[in-house]
N, C-alpha and C positions, 0 to 999 in steps of 0.2 A: 504493500499500500504506501503511495506516495505521502510523504510527510509534510510537505508544503505544496498544497494544491493550488493551480493558478487561480487568480481573480477574475472577475468578470472582463474587467479591461484587458487583460493580458490574453484571455481566450478571444475576445474580438480582434484584437491586433495579430495575434497568432493566425487566425484564420482568414483576416485580411491579406497578410503577406502570402500566405500560401496561395490564395485566389489569385494574387496579382502576378505571381511567378509560373502558374500552371496554365499553359496552353495545351488543349487536349485532353486533360484530365489532372485533377488534383491528387488522387489518391496515392501514387508513388510519392509525391512531395509531402502530403500528410503524414505517410508512414515515416518517412525520415524525420519529419519535425517532431511528431508526437512520440515516437519511439525511441529513437536514437538521440536527437539534440536534446529535447526537452525532457525526455524519459517519464511522461505522464503515463504511459502505459508499457507492459510487457510486450513482445511480439505476440505472445500467445494470447492475450487480452485484445491487442488490437485486430488480431485475426478472427476471433470471436465476436466482437463488435462489427466488423468490417461483414462478416457473414451475416448477422442479422440486418445491418444496413442494406444489404444488396437483396435480403428477403422481403423486404417490405417496399411498398410504392414510394416512388420519388427518387431524386437523384441521390445516388450512394454517399456522395461527400456532405450533402447537405443532412442526410439522416444520420451519418456519423458524428458530424459537428454537434447536431442536437442531442445526441446520446452523451457525447464527451462533456458538452456543457452542462448538461443536465446532472450527470455524474460528480462533478465538481463544484457546481454552484447552483443547482436547481434550475428552475424555470428561467432565472434570469441569466444563467451560464448558457443555456439552450437557445434562449434569444440571441445573446450576444455573438455565439458561435456561429448560428446559422446567417445573421445579418454580415458577419464579418466574411463569410464564404460567398455572400450574394452581391455587397454593395458595389464593389470594383466590377466584378462581371457584369453587372447590369450597364454600369455607364460605357465599358469598353464595347460591349455586344451592340448597344445602342449607336455608338460611334462607327464602329466596324460595320454595323449593317449599311449606313449612310455611303460609307467610302465602296462597298463591295458593289454596291449597285452601279457605280461610275467605271470600277477597274476589274470587274469579274473576268472579262475575255482577256485581260493583259497576259502575256506570257510569264512575266516576273509573279503576278499573282496566283497562277496556277501551279507554279514552280515552288513558291512559297508553301503553298497549300499540302502539295505532296510532301515536302521537307518535313513540315510540322506533324503531317500524319506518321511519318517514319519515326519522330523523335517521340510521339505519343505512343506507339508500340514499344519502341525501346525502354521507355520508363516504367510501363506496365510489365514487362517482361522482367526487368530489373528488380522490380517490387517483388514479384512472385516467385523469383529465385532466392531473394533474402527471407522472404517469410516461409517458404518451404521448410526450413530448418525448424520451425516451430512444431512442426505437423510429423516429426520423425516418429515411428512406432505405430503409426495409424494406418495400416495396410488399407482398410477400406477407404479411407482418404485418397490414397494413391489411384486405387482402383476406379474411384468416382472420377478423380482429375482426368486420367487418361482416357476414360470412357465418355465424357463429357466433351474434352478437345475433338476426339474422333467423331462423335455423334453430330456435334454442332459444326465444326471446320469442315469435315467430309461429308457428313450424310445431311446436312443442313437442317438438322431437328430443331424445332420451336423452343423457346425458353421454357414455357410452360410445361411441354412435354418433357424437358431435360430435367426439370424440376421433380416431377413424378418418378421418371424412371432411374435417375441418379441420387437426388436430393433425398428424397423419403426414404427408401432404403438406407443409404449412408447414416442419416440422423438416426433411424431406428436401430440400427447394429451398432452405432457409437453409444447409444443410451443404454443397450444392453451391456456393452463392454464396460460401461462406467459404473451400472448397478453392479456387476460382477465383481469389480475391483472394490466397491465399498462392503459388498458381502465377504469378500476376502480379508479386508482390513479388520471389519467386525470379529471375524473367528481370530485373527492373530491377535487381537486384543483381549477377548476372552481368555485364550489360551495363557497370555501373559500375566493376565490377573488370578489365575487358578495357580500359577507357579508362585 
C-alpha cells in the first residue's frame, strides 16, 4: 500500500501531462507514470485495474483514471483524474479537426498519420511486454492471450465473441485457481496451529 497517496491536484496534473504527450494512446504512458515513475500501483495492481477498465464501457484510460482517482481521493480524485485525461485532448482535437479539413490530402499529413500509427503500435507492444512479467505462472492467461491474438488478428473475431470465448472461461478458471490456493493456505494454517 502506498504510504503517501497523491492529492487531487497531483492526480489532475499527472493525467493532464500524460494526455498531453500521448498521441495514439495514453495507456503505455500511464503504465510508465503510475507504476514506474510515481509507484502509485504495482504492475500486478495496474494489470488488474486495466482489465476492469477494458471490460466496462468507455475509453480505457478514462475508466482507469476514474478508478485510480477514486482509490486515492474518492469522488474528487476520480473527477480530477478524468478531467486531467480529457481537458487537453478536447482542445487539441478541436484544433486538429479544423486543421485536418484543410490539409487531409497533403502527402506530409498522410505520412505523419502513418508514422503516428506505427509509434502507437510500438508503445502498446512495449507496455504489453513489460506487464507480461506480472502474469507469470498463469498458464490460462497465456492460452487466452495467444487464442485472442489468433482469433482477432487472423480470424477477425468480434470483441463480444472474444470476451465470451476467451474472457469468461479464463476468469472462471482463475477464480477456481484462487479458491484452490485459499483452501490450501487454510489447510496449512490449521496444520500449523495443531502443531
